[in-house]
C-alpha positions in Angstrom: -0.3 -0.5 0.1 1.5 3.3 -0.8 1.8 6.2 2.0 -0.2 9.5 2.1 3.0 11.2 2.9 4.8 10.0 0.0 2.7 12.1 -2.5 3.1 15.4 -3.5 -0.2 17.1 -3.9 -0.2 16.6 -7.7 0.0 12.8 -7.3 -2.7 12.8 -4.8 -4.9 15.1 -6.7 -4.5 12.4 -9.4 -5.5 9.8 -6.8 -8.3 12.1 -6.6 -9.5 12.0 -9.9 -8.8 8.3 -10.8 -11.5 7.5 -7.5 -13.9 10.1 -9.4 -13.1 12.8 -6.6 -12.9 16.3 -7.2 -8.8 17.5 -7.7 -9.8 20.0 -5.0 -10.0 17.9 -2.2 -5.9 17.0 -2.3 -5.7 20.9 -1.3 -7.9 19.8 1.9 -5.9 16.9 2.6 -2.8 18.7 2.7 -4.2 21.0 4.9 -5.5 18.9 7.3 -2.2 17.1 7.0 0.1 19.2 7.1 -0.9 22.6 8.4 -3.5 20.9 10.8 -1.4 17.7 11.8 -3.9 15.7 11.6 -2.8 12.0 12.1 -6.4 10.9 10.1 -6.4 13.9 7.3 -9.3 12.2 5.8 -11.1 13.3 8.5 -11.6 16.9 7.5 -15.1 17.7 7.6 -15.4 19.4 4.0 -14.3 15.9 2.4 -17.0 13.5 0.9 -18.1 11.1 2.8 -16.6 8.7 -0.2 -13.5 9.9 -0.3 -12.7 9.9 3.3 -14.0 6.0 3.5 -12.0 5.3 0.7 -8.4 6.8 1.5 -7.7 4.9 4.2 -8.3 1.8 2.7 -5.9 2.5 -0.5 -3.0 4.9 1.3 -1.1 4.1 4.3 -0.9 6.6 6.7 1.2 5.3 9.8 3.4 7.6 11.7 7.1 7.2 12.5 7.7 6.0 15.7 9.3 7.6 18.3 12.1 5.4 20.2 13.7 7.6 22.3 14.7 11.4 22.5 17.8 13.2 24.2 17.8 16.6 25.4 20.9 18.4 25.3 21.8 19.8 28.4 24.6 22.6 26.8 22.0 24.4 23.9 18.4 22.4 24.6 19.1 20.7 20.9 17.0 17.2 20.8 17.9 14.2 19.3 15.2 11.9 17.9 15.7 8.5 17.8 13.0 7.2 14.7 11.4 3.9 14.3 11.5 2.7 10.7 9.6 -0.4 9.3 11.6 -3.1 9.3 13.3 -2.3 12.8 15.6 0.3 11.7 16.4 3.3 13.0 17.5 6.8 12.2 18.0 10.1 13.8 16.9 13.8 13.5 17.3 16.9 15.5 15.6 19.5 16.5 17.7 22.8 16.9 16.1 25.8 18.8 17.6 29.1 17.4 16.8 32.9 18.6 13.7 33.5 16.2 13.5 29.7 14.1 13.5 26.6 14.6 15.6 23.9 12.3 15.1 20.5 12.1 18.2 18.4 10.5 17.3 15.3 8.8 18.1 11.6 8.0 18.0 10.9 3.9 19.5 7.0 4.3 20.1 5.0 7.3 24.0 5.2 7.1 25.9 6.4 4.3 28.4 5.0 1.7 30.7 7.9 1.0 32.8 7.1 3.9 34.2 10.5 4.5 37.0 9.6 7.7 36.1 12.4 9.6 31.8 11.0 9.8 31.1 8.7 12.2 27.8 7.8 9.7 30.2 6.9 7.2 31.2 4.0 9.4 27.6 2.3 9.0 28.2 1.8 5.5 24.9 2.7 3.2 22.2 0.1 5.1 19.2 1.5 2.9 17.6 4.5 1.7 14.4 5.9 3.3 11.3 6.7 1.3 9.4 9.6 0.3 7.3 9.3 3.5 10.0 8.4 5.8 11.8 11.8 5.1 8.9 13.7 5.5 7.7 11.6 8.5 10.7 12.7 10.5 9.1 16.4 10.1 5.8 15.7 11.1 7.4 13.5 13.9 9.3 16.6 15.1 5.9 18.8 14.7 4.2 16.6 16.5 6.2 16.5 19.6 6.9 20.2 19.7 2.7 20.4 19.5 2.6 18.1 22.6 5.5 19.8 24.5 5.0 23.7 24.9 6.5 23.8 27.7 10.4 23.3 25.8 9.4 26.1 24.0 9.3 28.4 26.8 12.2 26.6 28.5 13.8 27.9 24.8 12.4 31.0 24.3 10.0 30.8 21.7 5.8 31.3 21.2 4.1 28.7 21.9 2.5 29.0 18.4 6.4 28.2 16.8 6.5 25.4 14.0 9.7 24.4 12.0 10.9 27.1 10.0 13.7 25.8 8.4 15.1 22.3 7.2 18.3 20.8 6.5 19.2 17.9 4.9 22.5 17.1 7.0 21.8 13.9 9.0 22.4 10.8 8.2 23.1 10.2 4.4 23.9 11.4 1.4 20.3 13.4 0.3 22.0 13.1 -3.4 22.6 9.7 -3.6 18.6 9.4 -2.7 17.8 12.2 -5.2 13.9 10.6 -6.3 13.2 10.5 -2.8 14.7 14.2 -1.8 13.0 15.9 -4.4 9.6 14.6 -3.8 10.2 15.5 -0.4 11.4 18.7 -1.2 8.1 19.0 -2.9 5.5 18.3 -0.2 7.8 20.6 2.3 7.5 23.6 0.3 4.0 22.8 -1.1 2.1 26.0 0.0 -1.3 24.2 1.0 1.0 21.9 3.4 4.0 22.9 5.2 4.6 25.9 2.9 8.5 26.1 3.7 9.9 28.0 1.3 12.6 26.1 -0.9 15.1 29.1 0.7 14.6 27.5 4.0 15.5 24.0 3.1 18.9 23.2 2.4 20.6 19.9 0.7 23.7 18.9 1.6 26.1 16.7 -0.4 29.7 15.5 0.0 29.6 16.2 -4.1 27.5 14.0 -5.8 27.1 15.9 -9.2 24.5 13.5 -10.9 22.2 14.4 -7.8 23.4 18.3 -8.2 22.2 17.9 -11.7 18.9 16.2 -11.4 17.8 18.2 -8.3 18.9 21.3 -10.3 16.8 20.1 -13.0 13.6 19.6 -10.9 14.0 22.5 -8.9 16.1 25.6 -9.9 15.7 27.1 -6.9 17.0 24.7 -4.5 19.2 25.8 -1.6 23.0 23.5 -2.1 25.1 22.9 0.8 28.2 21.6 -0.7 30.3 20.0 1.7 34.0 21.0 0.7 36.6 20.0 3.3 39.5 20.6 1.2 40.0 22.4 -1.8 43.0 19.8 -2.8 41.6 17.6 -4.8 44.2 14.8 -3.7 43.9 15.5 -0.3 40.2 15.9 -0.6 40.6 12.4 -2.3 42.1 10.7 0.9 39.3 12.1 3.1 36.2 12.0 1.1 36.6 9.2 -1.8 33.7 10.8 -3.5 35.7 13.1 -4.8 37.9 10.5 -7.0 34.4 10.0 -9.1 33.3 13.6 -8.9 36.7 16.1 -8.4 35.8 19.1 -6.2 36.7 21.5 -9.5 34.6 19.5 -11.6 31.6 19.8 -9.0 32.1 23.8 -8.5 32.7 24.4 -12.7 29.3 22.7 -13.2 27.8 25.1 -10.1 29.0 28.2 -12.1 27.4 27.0 -15.3 24.3 26.1 -13.7 23.8 28.8 -11.2 26.2 31.8 -12.1 27.1 34.8 -9.5 23.4 35.5 -9.1 22.3 32.3 -8.7 20.5 30.7 -5.5 23.0 30.9 -3.0 25.9 27.9 -2.5 26.4 27.4 1.2 30.3 25.6 1.1 30.6 23.6 4.2 34.4 23.4 5.5 35.3 21.6 8.7 38.5 22.8 10.1 40.6 20.1 11.3 44.0 20.3 13.0 47.1 20.2 10.8 44.9 18.9 7.5 43.0 22.0 6.1 43.3 24.8 8.7 46.5 27.1 7.3 45.8 30.2 5.7 47.2 29.2 2.2 44.1 26.5 2.5 41.8 29.4 3.4 43.3 31.3 0.6 42.4 28.5 -2.4 38.8 28.4 -0.7 38.7 31.9 -1.2 39.4 31.3 -5.1 37.1 28.2 -5.4 34.2 30.5 -3.9 34.8 33.1 -7.4 32.0 32.9 -9.8 29.5 31.5 -7.0 26.9 33.3 -4.9 28.5 32.0 -1.6 28.5 31.5 1.6 30.9 29.8 3.7 30.3 28.0 6.9 33.6 27.1 9.0 32.9 24.0 11.2 35.4 23.4 13.7 36.1 19.6 13.6 33.4 17.6 16.0 35.2 14.5 18.0 33.3 11.7 19.7 35.1 9.5 21.7 39.4 8.9 21.2 40.5 10.5 17.7 43.8 11.5 16.0 42.2 14.2 14.0 41.1 17.6 16.4 39.8 21.1 15.9 42.3 23.8 15.7 42.3 26.4 18.1 40.3 29.3 18.6 43.5 31.8 16.8 43.6 29.4 14.1 39.9 29.5 13.5 40.2 33.1 13.7 42.8 33.6 11.7 41.3 31.8 8.5 37.5 33.1 9.0 39.6 36.4 9.0 41.1 36.3 5.5 38.3 34.9 3.7 36.5 37.8 4.9 39.2 40.1 3.7 37.7 38.6 0.1 34.6 39.9 0.5 33.1 36.6 1.2 30.2 36.0 3.5 31.4 34.1 6.7 30.1 32.0 9.6 32.2 29.9 12.1 29.3 27.8 13.5 30.1 25.5 16.3 27.3 22.7 16.2 24.7 22.5 18.2 24.2 19.5 20.4 27.6 18.4 20.7 27.0 16.6 24.5 24.5 14.5 22.9 26.7 13.2 19.9 23.8 15.1 18.0 26.6 17.8 15.6 28.1 17.2 12.6 29.1 13.6 11.4 28.1 12.6 15.2 25.0 10.5 14.0 25.5 7.1 14.0 23.6 3.8 14.5 24.6 0.3 15.5 25.0 -1.1 11.9 24.8 -4.7 13.6 21.4 -4.3 15.4 18.2 -3.8 14.6 17.9 -0.9 17.6 21.7 -0.1 18.9 22.6 3.0 20.8 24.8 5.8 19.3 28.3 4.9 19.4 31.6 6.3 17.4 34.7 4.8 16.6 38.4 6.2 16.9 38.6 8.3 13.8 
């Protein structure tokens, strides 16, 4: 049985037409499911009785299961352990900020890319998430927020606050699952549903060029976050194996062609690792790489879980790196990831691949 939450509004309109109902009822169903967070969207009073009776018989609407939650004592971030069909689990992270709520989504169970500084990659790719499993993470978080008004009060946000931003930066390489991600983007940005503009959703990639081209062909206004981490192709290939297939220079050249300097912004993510990519020469190369793009740069000091031979640079080295980029007129932010005390920061999400319900773990980097 297909899932209701895996259907775009256009697909739901087609379902209505197929079964002899007006296409307009798809809008009603979207409002009920995504704006009202109704777990039984067909119960909307304006739907014809025949439609309300048929829909749950032909489309599944079972919610994802919240297995556990962890709250950060440092910045009030929440890490959700989400149960999937078949017993697998993924993690999603809800991050409160001054005037907004950001949800970090997963797109795969595990990841095939094997970046040396990322704990998720140690799992390998176990399976892809379906569109409804991606969208379901948002609904799970929205329903949790609605059920816990005291948390919104604790983080000093109004009681009416909903998720305002989404980042596909959880478990997995989103563009290795591009069809499901594109469908999820259409659902999440639908004006009759959650109505999150594409400018409020960032899709992270390690440089999956085929996926990048398909993403922009389908959604020209999509926002991309490109994980750079090294501007030297030889070094990048050592720490990010995807670079052997799609070298960074090739990826960036293609982005310049697709977007140009006045297209949608591209976020260049750069994890700073002491003695690996934190020299001022590295900053100069990153500045050159940014030319011809409407680029923003996030500098992310390495997040370490457990014993590791890698570490973040000193605060002084981070400041010098940032200042050099700023001297080139670039927009730069040093991002200290939220949820570090609960292993919810960038590169820290990992499940035990040998069990169906393992706890968060980490290995030596």
